[in-house]
C-alpha positions in Angstrom: -5.5 46.3 2.1 -6.0 43.1 4.1 -3.3 43.1 6.9 -4.6 40.2 9.0 -7.0 37.2 8.8 -8.3 35.1 11.7 -10.5 32.1 11.4 -12.0 29.6 13.9 -14.4 26.9 12.8 -14.2 27.7 9.1 -13.5 24.6 7.1 -10.3 23.1 8.5 -9.2 26.4 10.2 -9.0 26.4 14.0 -7.5 29.3 15.9 -5.9 30.3 12.6 -4.2 33.6 12.2 -1.9 35.1 9.4 -0.6 38.6 8.8 -0.2 40.0 5.2 2.0 42.5 3.6 1.8 44.0 0.1 3.0 40.8 -1.6 2.5 37.4 -0.1 3.3 33.9 -1.3 1.7 30.9 0.6 3.5 27.7 -0.1 2.8 24.2 1.0 2.2 20.6 -0.2 -1.0 19.6 -2.0 -3.8 18.8 0.4 -2.5 21.1 3.2 -5.5 23.4 2.9 -4.0 26.5 1.3 -7.3 27.0 -0.6 -9.2 27.2 2.6 -7.3 30.4 3.5 -8.4 31.9 0.1 -12.0 30.6 0.8 -12.1 32.4 4.1 -11.1 35.7 2.5 -13.6 35.1 -0.4 -16.4 34.3 2.0 -15.9 37.6 3.8 -15.8 39.4 0.5 -19.0 37.6 -0.6 -20.7 38.6 2.7 -20.2 42.3 1.8 -22.7 41.8 -1.0 -24.7 38.6 -0.8 -26.9 36.9 1.8 -25.2 34.5 4.2 -26.6 31.5 2.4 -25.7 32.8 -1.0 -22.1 33.6 0.2 -21.7 30.1 1.6 -22.8 28.5 -1.6 -20.6 30.8 -3.8 -17.3 30.2 -1.9 -16.1 27.5 -4.3 -18.5 28.1 -7.2 -19.7 24.5 -7.1 -23.2 23.4 -7.7 -22.6 20.4 -5.4 -21.6 22.4 -2.4 -23.8 22.8 0.7 -23.9 26.1 2.7 -23.0 24.1 5.9 -19.8 22.9 4.2 -18.0 26.0 5.4 -18.3 24.9 9.1 -15.5 22.9 10.6 -16.2 19.1 10.6 -14.5 16.1 12.0 -16.2 12.8 10.9 -19.9 13.1 11.7 -19.4 16.1 14.0 -20.0 19.6 12.6 -19.3 22.8 14.5 -22.2 25.0 15.4 -20.2 28.3 15.5 -17.8 30.0 13.2 -15.7 33.1 13.8 -13.9 35.2 11.2 -12.0 38.5 11.7 -9.9 40.8 9.5 -7.8 43.8 10.0 -7.7 46.1 7.0 -6.8 49.5 5.6 -9.8 50.8 3.8 -10.2 53.7 1.3 -10.6 57.2 2.7 -12.7 58.5 -0.1 -15.9 56.6 -1.0 -18.9 57.0 -3.3 -22.2 55.5 -2.2 -24.7 53.7 -4.5 -26.4 57.0 -5.1 -23.3 58.8 -6.4 -22.7 60.8 -3.2 -19.1 61.3 -2.1 -17.9 61.1 1.5 -14.9 60.2 3.6 -14.4 57.5 6.2 -13.7 58.7 9.8 -11.2 55.9 10.2 -9.2 53.9 7.6 -7.6 51.2 9.8 -10.3 48.8 10.9 -11.0 45.5 12.5 -14.1 43.6 11.4 -15.4 40.5 13.2 -18.3 38.3 12.3 -19.7 35.2 14.0 -22.2 32.8 12.4 -24.2 30.0 14.0 -26.1 27.1 12.6 -29.2 25.7 14.3 -29.4 21.8 14.1 -33.1 21.8 15.1 -34.0 24.1 12.2 -31.9 22.0 9.9 -33.8 18.9 11.0 -37.0 20.6 10.0 -35.7 21.4 6.6 -34.7 25.0 7.2 -31.2 26.3 6.6 -30.8 27.4 10.2 -27.8 29.7 9.5 -27.7 33.1 11.1 -25.6 35.9 12.5 -24.9 36.1 16.2 -22.2 38.8 16.3 -20.7 41.6 14.2 -18.3 44.3 15.2 -16.4 47.0 13.3 -13.9 48.9 15.3 -11.1 51.4 14.6 -7.4 51.0 15.3 -5.9 54.2 16.5 -3.2 55.9 14.4 -0.7 55.8 17.2 -1.3 52.0 17.6 -0.7 51.2 13.9 3.0 50.6 14.5 2.0 47.6 16.7 -0.2 46.1 14.0 1.7 46.8 10.7 4.9 44.9 10.9 5.7 44.5 7.2 8.5 46.8 5.8 7.1 50.2 5.1 7.9 53.9 5.2 6.2 55.4 8.4 6.1 58.9 6.9 5.2 58.1 3.3 3.0 55.1 3.6 1.7 54.3 7.1 1.0 57.9 8.3 -0.9 58.6 5.0 -2.8 55.4 4.7 -3.9 55.2 8.4 -6.4 58.0 9.3 -8.4 58.1 12.5 -10.7 60.8 13.8 -12.8 58.4 15.9 -13.1 58.4 19.7 -14.9 56.0 21.9 -16.9 53.1 20.6 -16.7 51.4 17.2 -18.9 51.7 14.2 -20.8 48.3 14.6 -21.4 46.6 17.9 -23.4 43.7 19.1 -25.6 43.7 22.2 -27.4 40.7 23.9 -30.6 41.9 25.6 -32.0 40.6 28.8 -34.5 38.3 26.9 -31.6 36.8 24.9 -32.4 38.8 21.7 -29.2 39.7 19.8 -29.1 43.2 18.3 -26.6 44.6 15.9 -26.0 48.4 16.5 -24.8 50.8 13.8 -23.1 53.9 15.2 -22.9 57.2 13.4 -19.5 58.5 12.2 -20.2 61.9 13.9 -19.9 60.4 17.3 -20.5 57.3 19.3 -22.7 58.9 22.0 -25.8 59.2 19.9 -28.6 56.6 19.6 -27.5 53.8 17.3 -29.6 52.1 14.7 -30.6 48.8 16.2 -31.2 45.7 14.0 -32.3 42.3 15.4 -29.6 39.8 14.2 -31.6 36.6 14.1 -33.7 37.2 11.0 -31.5 39.4 8.8 -30.4 37.5 5.7 -27.3 39.8 5.1 -24.6 41.3 7.3 -24.9 44.9 8.3 -22.1 45.8 6.0 -23.8 44.2 3.0 -26.9 46.3 3.7 -24.9 49.5 3.8 -25.1 51.5 0.6 -25.4 55.1 1.8 -22.8 57.8 2.6 -24.7 58.3 5.9 -22.5 55.5 7.2 -19.2 56.4 5.5 -16.8 54.2 7.5 -19.0 51.2 7.3 -19.4 51.8 3.6 -15.6 52.1 3.2 -15.2 48.7 4.9 -17.7 47.3 2.4 -15.9 48.9 -0.6 -12.6 47.4 0.6 -14.1 43.9 0.9 -15.9 44.3 -2.4 -12.5 45.0 -4.1 -11.0 41.7 -3.1 -10.6 39.7 -6.4 -10.0 36.0 -7.0 -8.3 35.1 -10.3 -9.1 31.7 -11.8 -7.9 32.2 -15.3 -9.7 30.1 -17.9 -8.0 29.7 -21.4 -11.4 29.6 -23.1 -12.4 33.0 -21.6 -9.0 34.6 -22.4 -9.2 33.4 -26.0 -12.6 34.8 -26.6 -13.2 38.0 -28.6 -15.1 40.8 -26.9 -18.0 42.9 -27.9 -17.1 46.6 -28.3 -19.5 47.6 -25.6 -18.2 45.1 -23.0 -16.8 46.2 -19.6 -13.2 47.2 -20.0 -11.7 45.3 -17.1 -10.1 41.9 -17.0 -12.6 39.4 -15.5 -11.9 36.9 -12.7 -11.7 34.2 -15.3 -9.4 36.2 -17.5 -12.1 37.2 -19.9 -12.4 40.6 -21.5 -8.7 40.9 -22.3 -9.4 42.6 -25.6 -11.9 45.0 -24.1 -9.6 45.9 -21.3 -6.6 46.4 -23.5 -8.6 48.5 -26.0 -9.8 50.7 -23.2 -6.2 51.3 -22.0 -5.1 52.1 -25.6 -7.8 54.8 -25.9 -6.2 56.4 -22.9 -2.6 55.9 -23.9 -1.4 54.7 -27.3 1.9 53.6 -25.9 0.3 50.8 -23.8 0.7 48.3 -26.6 4.5 48.7 -26.7 4.7 48.4 -22.9 2.6 45.3 -22.8 4.6 43.8 -25.7 7.9 44.5 -24.0 6.8 42.8 -20.8 5.3 39.8 -22.7 8.6 39.4 -24.6 10.1 38.2 -21.3 8.4 34.8 -21.7 7.7 34.6 -25.5 9.4 36.0 -28.6 7.2 38.9 -29.6 7.7 42.5 -30.7 4.1 43.8 -30.7 0.7 43.5 -29.2 -2.5 45.1 -30.5 -6.3 44.8 -30.5 -8.0 44.1 -33.9 -11.2 46.2 -34.2 -13.8 44.6 -36.4 -16.3 47.4 -37.0 -18.6 45.2 -39.0 -19.1 42.5 -36.4 -18.4 44.9 -33.5 -15.7 42.6 -32.1 -12.4 43.2 -30.4 -9.6 40.6 -30.6 -6.2 40.6 -28.9 -3.4 39.8 -31.4 0.3 39.1 -30.7 3.1 39.5 -33.3 5.3 36.4 -33.6 8.8 36.0 -35.0 7.7 35.7 -38.6 6.0 39.1 -38.4 2.5 37.7 -38.5 -0.1 38.6 -35.9 -1.7 35.7 -34.0 -5.1 36.1 -32.5 -5.7 35.1 -28.8 -7.3 31.8 -29.8 -3.9 30.7 -31.2 -1.8 31.6 -28.1 -0.7 29.1 -25.5 -2.3 29.0 -22.0 0.9 30.3 -20.3 1.2 33.2 -22.7 -2.5 34.2 -22.1 -2.0 34.0 -18.3 1.0 36.3 -18.5 -0.8 38.6 -20.9 -3.7 38.9 -18.6 -1.5 40.1 -15.7 0.4 42.5 -18.0 -2.9 44.2 -18.9 -4.0 44.3 -15.3 -0.7 45.9 -14.3 -1.4 48.7 -16.8 -4.9 49.4 -15.6 -5.1 52.4 -13.2 -8.6 51.3 -12.1 -7.3 48.0 -10.7 -7.2 48.4 -6.9 -7.5 46.1 -3.9 -6.5 42.6 -3.1 -5.8 40.1 -5.8 -5.8 36.4 -4.8 -4.2 34.0 -7.4 -3.8 30.3 -6.9 -1.0 28.4 -8.7 0.3 31.3 -10.9 3.0 28.9 -12.2 0.5 26.9 -14.3 1.4 27.0 -18.0 4.7 28.8 -17.3 8.1 27.1 -18.0 10.3 26.9 -14.9 12.9 29.1 -16.6 10.3 31.9 -17.0 8.8 31.8 -13.5 11.2 34.6 -12.5 9.4 36.9 -15.0 6.0 35.8 -13.7 7.0 36.5 -10.1 8.6 39.8 -11.0 5.3 40.9 -12.7 3.2 39.8 -9.8 5.4 41.8 -7.4 5.2 44.8 -9.7 1.5 44.7 -9.3 1.7 45.2 -5.5 1.8 48.6 -3.9 5.3 49.8 -2.9 5.0 50.4 0.9 8.2 52.5 1.0 6.4 55.2 -1.0 3.0 57.0 -0.8 0.1 55.2 -2.3 -1.5 57.1 -5.2 -2.0 57.2 -9.0 1.6 56.1 -9.7 1.6 53.6 -6.8 -1.9 52.1 -6.7 -3.1 50.5 -3.4 -2.9 46.9 -4.7 -2.1 43.8 -2.7 -1.2 40.4 -4.1 -1.7 37.0 -2.4 -0.6 33.9 -4.3 -0.7 30.2 -3.3 1.7 27.7 -4.8 3.2 24.2 -4.4 5.9 24.8 -7.0 9.4 24.3 -5.5 10.8 26.5 -8.4 8.6 29.4 -7.4 9.4 29.1 -3.7 13.1 28.9 -4.5 12.8 32.3 -6.2 10.9 33.9 -3.3 12.4 36.2 -0.7 12.1 35.3 3.0 9.9 38.3 3.8 7.3 37.4 1.2 7.1 33.6 1.9 4.5 32.0 4.1 4.7 28.3 4.7 1.4 26.5 5.3 1.9 23.4 7.5 -0.4 20.8 8.9 -0.4 20.5 12.7 -2.4 18.3 15.1 -4.6 20.1 17.7 -7.6 19.3 19.8 -10.7 19.8 17.7 -14.0 21.4 18.6 -15.3 18.0 19.4 -12.5 17.3 21.9 -10.8 14.8 19.6 -7.5 15.1 17.7 -7.8 17.1 14.5 -5.6 18.5 11.8 -5.5 22.2 11.0 -3.2 24.8 9.3 -0.5 26.9 10.8 1.3 29.6 8.8 5.0 29.7 9.5 7.8 32.0 8.3 11.5 31.8 7.6 13.8 33.1 10.2 14.8 36.8 10.1 11.6 37.7 8.1 9.3 40.4 9.3 6.7 37.8 10.3 9.3 35.9 12.5 10.2 39.2 14.2 6.5 39.8 14.8 6.3 36.4 16.6 5.1 34.1 13.9 6.3 30.5 14.3 9.4 29.8 12.2 9.9 26.8 10.0 13.2 25.0 10.4 15.7 24.8 7.6 15.5 21.0 7.3 11.7 21.2 6.6 12.2 23.7 3.9 15.0 21.6 2.3 12.7 18.6 2.4 9.9 20.6 0.8 12.1 21.9 -1.9 13.6 18.5 -2.7 13.5 17.9 -6.4 14.4 14.8 -8.5 18.0 13.8 -8.6 20.0 15.8 -11.0 18.0 19.0 -10.6 20.1 22.2 -10.8 17.7 24.2 -8.6 19.2 24.9 -5.2 18.2 26.9 -2.1 20.9 28.7 -0.1 19.9 28.2 3.5 23.3 28.9 5.0 23.4 31.0 8.2 
């Protein structure tokens, strides 16, 4: 569970900080830079697997992107340093790449990473992108109350999710030697007094976390597993309409693919899943049944939805909005779905009158922090970004984050624009010290064409 993100020098983010709860809705006008918040999270997730250069290229999945595009720029000036940090609750039980089981010593962690670019190496044709700092430290169980401000049950959620048996130093630290060489130190879980494993930072292509695949370093591996679980939905109608091979992976893909394979896997576990998915889907479209057609001859699986006439329509005949909602319905039923789910513009393809059903489904996906996390209450977190006034109007003040553009002094000393996340008054973020947005600004943001019946009650 990602509880805090900090960024400085990443894209248009300067001295940026935002805290997250179980469900979070980032709202703001087009062009504010909401996507850059998602990109910072995705970059950190990619760094848990890929090399630094590969992660930089994969942030936006664009063949035209350059690795250096992730660094803050203002005109011809490009920053040389970038800092990212997260605070997160990681899984206690982990399995390493060799099938060995272990447990993390601490589950509430702070991870910091700093990257630097070398203009001289860039001029010679090299990428010149490298690590200069990495740290992974624990947050004490007794201090968790000062970090976790979202509504929760202290006994049922916080005290069970936050575990710490660590004393002394952290699990990853950075040392600068007398000759200027930077070393990344990995400290054993058993104690911080032993000799750490020392790794020169300048020439390693991946972060220390990305190189950790063994239960010998259980807490570092738990941090990696958490960041690997962060998913970024970008639902593509063509992928959702596609039939699946019977041997395909039974989980919904980031593009919405494998719907039939995922639903078929769930049906083999529980035959009542079709009726539950159909019941939820009927909230936005008139349907009474959902099933997966199994073509044994061609070895194909196809999702089918029953329409009013009684006929079953295959996925290729369904609307984009129906498929988007169906994908989320299937994910909600999947007990293997864990971690953070980032979803931009969930309102796409959904009629305004049905957005309440979409929002309710998304919130149902998130863990209930008033209860213990477990099989019946999976540790899931949802982060959505929207510019829909309708969706914002349906939001609660605790879940809403307003992304606003502010003017600051840039890294080049000149005026620059960046993002600040603001909250509504009396929300948990405002009580934690987040800057509040005034009512007039919210009203202006939610202003709709004359004659609209959508209103926002902002009375005291």
